[in-house]
N, C-alpha and C positions, 0 to 999 in steps of 0.2 A: 747189546753189542755182541758180536760174534767172538768166539774164542780165537785168540791168536794161534794160527796153525803151527807156529814155530815154538810155542810155549809147551815144553814137555815137563815142566816142574809141577803142574797142577793136574788134578784128576777130576773129571766131571762125574759126580755121583748121581745127579738127577738127569734122567734122560730127557731130551727135548721133546716137547709136545707138538703134534702136528696141528698148528693153529692157523690154518688157511681155509678159504672158502672157494668153491668152484667160481670161476670168473675173476678171481683176484689176479691182478697184474703185478708181476715181480720184475726186478732188475738185477743183473749180476754186476760184478766189478768192472767189466768192460762196457757197461751200459747197454747190454742187449736185453730186450724185453722177452718175457715169457708169460704165459697165462695158465693158470691152474685149470685143467680140463676135468680131472677126476680126482677124487680123494677117498681114501680108505682110513682105517684106524691107525695104521703104521706107515703109510706111504701116500704119495700124491703123484699124479702124472701131469707134467707140464708140456705144453706145446711150445717148442722153441726151435731156433735154427741151430742145427748141430751138423757138423761136417758138410756145410754148404747146402743143406736141405732142411726143410721144416719137418720135424719129427715129434712124436709123443714119447717123452722120456720119463722113466720112474725115478723118484727120489724118496729117500727116507726123511724123517723129521730132522735128523742130524745133518744130512747133506743139504737140506733146504736152508737151515739156519746158518750153515757154514758158507754156502755159496750164493744165496740170494737174499735180497732185501725188498721191502715194500717199494713200489714204484708210484710216483705221483703222476699217473698216466691214465687217462679215461678208458674205461672198459670198452666202449663202442669203438673208439679210435684204435685201441690195441688189437681187437678182433679184425677190424678192416685192414690194419697194417700187416698183420700176420698172414691174412688171406692173400694180400697183394704180394708179399714176399714169396709165398707158396707158388703163385702164378709165375713169378720171375725166375725163381731158382729151383723149383720142384717141391713136392709135398707128398708125404706118405698117405695112404688111404686112411689110416687110423687118425692121423693128425687132421686131415680134411674133415672127417666125420665129427671129430671132437669140436673143431671150430664151428662147423655148421650147426651142431647141437647148441653150442653156447650162443650163437647168433639168434637162434630160434627162441630158446628158453631165457637167455639173459643170465646174468650172474645171480648168485645166491644174495638175498636181501641184505645180510649183515656182513660187512667186511671186517675181518680181524686184522690186527697188527701183527706181523710176523715176529717182531721183536718188542712185545708187550707194551 
């Protein structure tokens, strides 16, 4: 469970771990989907609709756990849906390349749970 953003009485001593895989589908509180396109040791890049256009956005582990949760949404359907949204509303070149790469390669074989 994500920490309540209004709770200022507790301190988090253990930094969140970046526990996502490329191709993992996530959902925010407004039920918007995103897909993990790239990941590093400390951050991940999500393809998501932001400001009316499909973009590649960088998130730290803490931002991911605060803003996103696992989505029960099939990988193939998510990639197709995001590509369709890109055609309708616009897409950056980096987001298009990331989605095309995911469509070719597929998701990483093991899906992790964002919230253990």
